[in-house]
Every structure is written in C-alpha cells, then in structure tokens.
N, C-alpha and C positions, 0 to 999 in steps of 0.2 A: 485635876483643880482646873474649874472653866476658868475663861477668859477675866469675867468680874470679880472673883477673888483673887486672882491674880493681879489683875492691877490695883485690886485695895491693899494688896500687902506692899507692892513695892511703892504704891504712895504714902506707906507709913515709912518706909526705908531712907537709912542715913544718905542725904546728897554728899558724895566725894570728889565729884567735879562740876563747875561750872563756869561758862563760856560768856561772856558778855561782850556785846558786840563786839566778835571779833572779826577782824578785815585781813587777808592776804589779798596782795600784789605782787606781780613781777614784773620786772623791768623786761619790757620788750628788743628794744634798741637804744643805743648812744648817738650821744653826735659828736663831733670831734673833740669836744672837752671831755668826754667821757659821762657827760649827764642824760638822764634817759629821756629819751624824745617823748614817750609814753608806756603805759601799764597794762599788763593782762590781770583783771580784777578776778580772782578767783572766787574770793570767800569774801561777802557783802554785806555783812552786818549779823554773826550767827549767835543766835541768842538760847542756851541750849543748857538743860541738866542732867547729870546721869547720875541715876541711885544704885545703892549697894544691891547686888541680888539680881541685876534688872538683865534683860537683852532689849538693846535699844535698837530697830531696824531704822537704816537709811537706804531710803530710795529715791530715784531717780534717771533719767537718760544720762546715757554719756554725757559728760563735758560739764555736769553740775556743781562739780568743785566735790564729790563723794572723794575720792583719792586724796585732793589736798586739804581734808580733813582728817583724814587718816593718818597722812604725814604731820600733822599740826600737833594731834594727840600723842603720836610717837615721839615728839620732840625733833622729830626731823627739818623743821620747820617753825620758825619764829611769826608770831603773828606781826601784821603792819601794824595795825593798832587795837586795841581791846586787851582783855585779859584772861587768861585761864587762869582759875582758883582752883585747887585742889585742897582737899579736907587734910588734916594730919592724920598719917598712918600711925593705926591703933599698936602696932608694933615698935613704934617708936626708931623705925630705922629711916628718919628721915624722908629723902626726893621721892616721890612718886614714881611709879613701876605700870609701866604700859609695853605688852608686846603682841605679837600680830599672828596669823595665823593667814598665809596666804594661798593667793587663789590655787596656783600651780607647784604641788608638792615636787614635782621633778626638777625645778630651778631654783627652788628655795631651802635647799638641804647640798652640801655642802658635798659634792661627791669621792672629797679626798680624805674625809673623815669618819670614823665608825660613828653608829649611832650613839653609843652611850656619850660620845663628846660633843655630837650634835646637840643634843639633850642636854645638857650641862652648859652649853653657849654662853645663855644667860646670867647662869651663875657665876661663870668664869671672868664676864665682862665685867660685873659689878661687883667682885670679888667678896660677895657672899659665904663662902664654902671654902674651906681647904683641899688643896690638890686630893689627897687621899679619900677625902668623902664624895667625890665627884662621881664615881663608880656606883655606890650604894646609894647614891641619889637616882641617878639614873636608872636604876633597876628597880625602886620604888614608883616611880612616875612611868617607866615603862610600864609597867603591871598595870596601873591603873589606867591604862588605854587600851591594854590588849596585846602590848607587845613581849612575847617569853626573853625573858632573861639570857636565856643562851643565846639567842640572836641580839646581843649590846654590840657584839663584835663584826658584825657583817655591816656590808657598808650601803648607800641608798639606794643603788641600782640593782641588789640583789630583791629589794622587796617590792610588791604590788602597791599601784597608785593609792588604793585607799589605806595601805599599811605605811606607805610615806606620810598620808594625811594624819592618821595616827601618831607619826614619829613626830610631826611638826605641831601635832596637839600637846604632844610630851614636852617639845621642847617650851611651849607657850606656855607651859603651864610649872615651868620646873622652880623659877623663881617667886612665886607665890605675887603674881601681879596684882594691880588695884583694878586693873581693865585688859581686856585680851579680844583686840578688835581682830573680827572674823569677816576677812575682805575676799568675798566671792569662795566660801572655803568649800564648795561641793560642785563648783561649776567646770572643773575638770578632770569628773569622776563620773565613770558609770551610773546610771541610775539605779541600780540595783544596789552600788557601793554608798550612792548618797544619801539613802534610807539611815545606814547605819551610822553614819559620821554624824548625822545630827542627832539622833538617838544617844550618840556617847557622847555630842555635846552636850544633850538635856541632862542625862546621865550625871556626868561631871559636877555642872552648874547645882542641879540638887543638892549633891553630896559634898560639894565644896565650898558652896557658897558665892560661887563665879560671877562675876558681870562681864557682858559681853556687849559690844559693837558689832552691831552685823551689818555689813554694806553688800548689797545684794541687788540684781537687776528680775530675781527669782522672785515673782511675789508671793510663792508658796510657798517657797521657802521664810518669807519674812513672816507669813500670815502663822505656820507653823512654828515660829523659834520667837516671835517677838512680844513681849512685852507693850512696847508703846513703839511708834512708829516715827518717824521725821521724814517729810516729804522735801526733797532739793528742787530747784528749779533757779539755774545762773547765779549758784553762790549764797543762796537765800532758805530759809525754811518757810514754807508757804503753806505748811500743814503738818502740826504736832498734836499727836494724841494717843490714847488707847489704841493698840491695835486692832480690836472690834470694832472701833468707832469708825475709825480711818481707813481700814479697810473695805468694812462692811456700807457704811453711810458717809463716803468722802463726802466735804465740801466743798474744798477748792475746785477749781474749774480745771486745773491743770491735775489734779490727784484723778477725777474722773477720767479723763482721758487718758492719760497711765496706765489707770485698771482696766478700763473697757478696750485698750490697745492690745492687752494679755491674748494671745491665740486661746481658741476653743475648737476642740474637736466638730466640727459640723454646723459652726456657727462662722458665716461668712463676716468679713470686718467691713464695717460701713463706714461711708466717706465720712459722715458726722465723726467718727473717732477718733478722727487722726486730726492732730492738731496743726493748722496749716500757717504759714510756713514749717516744713517738718525740723527743719532744721534750727536748734539753737539759737537765738542773736546775738553777736558777736560782744565776748566781753572784754572788748578795749576801751568801747565808748559806750557803758552802760544806758539803755534806756530809762529817760524820763518816767517819773510814777511809778506805776505797777508796772513791774518788769514781763508779766503774763501778757500784757493787754493787746500785743500786736496780732498774737496769737487765739485771742480769748473771743468766742459767741456772747460772752453774756456784757463786754465793756460798755461803761454808760458813763453820766458824768461823774466825775472823784475820782475815777482810776487813773489820770493825769498826777493827780496827787502820790507820793510815796506811801505805800501800805504798811499797817502795823500788824504783828499777828495780834487775834481779837477772838475773844471767846473764854469760855470755862478751860479749866487747866485738861477735863481728860478729852476736848477737842479744840485746839486753837486756830487759827485760819488766816492769812492775810491775804485779805480781800475784804473791803467795805460790804460790799453786795452779799456776800454770803456769812461775814461777822457779827 
C-alpha cells in the first residue's frame, strides 16, 4: 500500500487521543520557603491528535521534549496545563491503556522473572485477568511475536537482544492497549535484527489494528514505519503532516536542517546543513517569538511574534514565512 493510500485511510480513522495546548514544566530550584525559583519548560503548547491504527512518528534532537511527551502519554506525568482527551474505549473497560516498548530490552525486563510473568505484568497490574489465566495468555501473545511456548519459563538473560525485544513487544501487547509507545525500539539492536523487529511491528499492526507512537532519531526507521510525522523543537511541534510530505518536502527550516544533517555515504556534511549554534536554547527562559529564530537563516520581520501551526492537515508548519 503506498503512502498516499495509507494517509487517506488514517485520515478517516477515528480519533482516540487529542492533546490541547499541553504544557509541562518542572521546578529547578526552591527558595528557603520551598517556592520554585524557576522552571524548566519541557513541553510548550502541544496540539496533537492520534488516530486509531496509525503510526505517528515523533522526531527531533535530544532535549526537544520527546521523552517528556512519552511519559505524559504513559500517565507518569500530569500536564502543568492543557488537557489530554481520550475517546471512550469500545470494550467498555473505562480508562485508557498505554503501553511502551523501551529502547534497551536488556534493562527493561526484570531479570528475576520468567518471561511468562514479564509478558503478563500489565494484565496483573490492571487486574484484567485471573492469575490462573496468565500463563495461557502469555503463551498466546508470545506465539504472536515468534517466541515458542516451551521458552516461557526461561529468564531474560537466556535470550538474544532481538528475542528480548520480542518479549518486550509481547508485554506491551498483552493488555490490548489503546496506544503502544515505541521509544527507539531498534537502536540497541544489531542492524540485521532491526529489520526483523520493524517487520514484526508492522505485521502486528496490520493483524491487530494497533496504534503506535514511534519516537526515534533514526529518520530511516520513521520513513519506513510512520503514516504521519511530528517534528519537535524546544517542546513545540514545528511541523506536522503525512510522512511523505514532511520527510520528502519539508517546509520548516528546522525540519530541513534535521533531515540534511543525516549522514550519507560519500556525501560530506556542508556547513550550511548545521544549525548555529548547535545546541538547543535553554528551556528555563524560553525565547521570545519563534523559538527557532536565533538559529534560522530565514529569520525576518514577524519572527519576533509567537508562531502558530499553519497550513493544511496534510502538512502544517509553525513558520509564518513557510506556512
């Protein structure tokens, strides 16, 4: 199925989550009365919709807020302001269910537990199955990711890195989540294994109609997996749209720099492909107007004002020059 058809299908899919002007800030120090002296502003007005059955890619350099967004979706953080609005579950089980596949399966699996218990941890935590059913559920889900039933009593150290990531995927799948967050799911694996895991995730999505939020620095992985892409910079989404549009015809200056900075064999990196300065501005005192303007070669009159996401649904950009 080509990208245009995929995007058309996801456009018609029901919305399962909407973020409205979500902001997250953390106190960085307190005075002698315990009052915050200042804040680190991690997310700065996130407006985003997630549709059933899609893969939404989240890209951006380190420090842009990707991990904070993942923690927010997992319920590990509460927004300082704004709202997360979940659609009602069709199974009538009430609250939303988000699971995660971490970057490093070695450290994300409890070494003291056999894998059948690891796979069913989310079910046990949510109280959605009797203890006597856990092993049968683990066997069924493990078979879906290519883990044989006779291995259920083994421990994580007895598996390869790729097999451990399959176990982590099974754990995320076991409680039938609304969304699975994929946090750099292949970056800790060998190149030959990465393709197997990506193909497994795609097969599971097709068969089970899963919804993914894919967080990655690897543009090739995002291009391969994502239906839509959100580009983050300093806690804001600066470009959002179909993967084909954003990755092949980027409009925001930051997205262009981000994609041009991806190393290519035999092609030296040019000076103009690197944003200057190379570090993100500090998030304790946010820039006035456009957050990217101090690093942007297109900065002009109007950039001193706050920027909104402009454009059609297929490609929206937070830039009045390109919008």
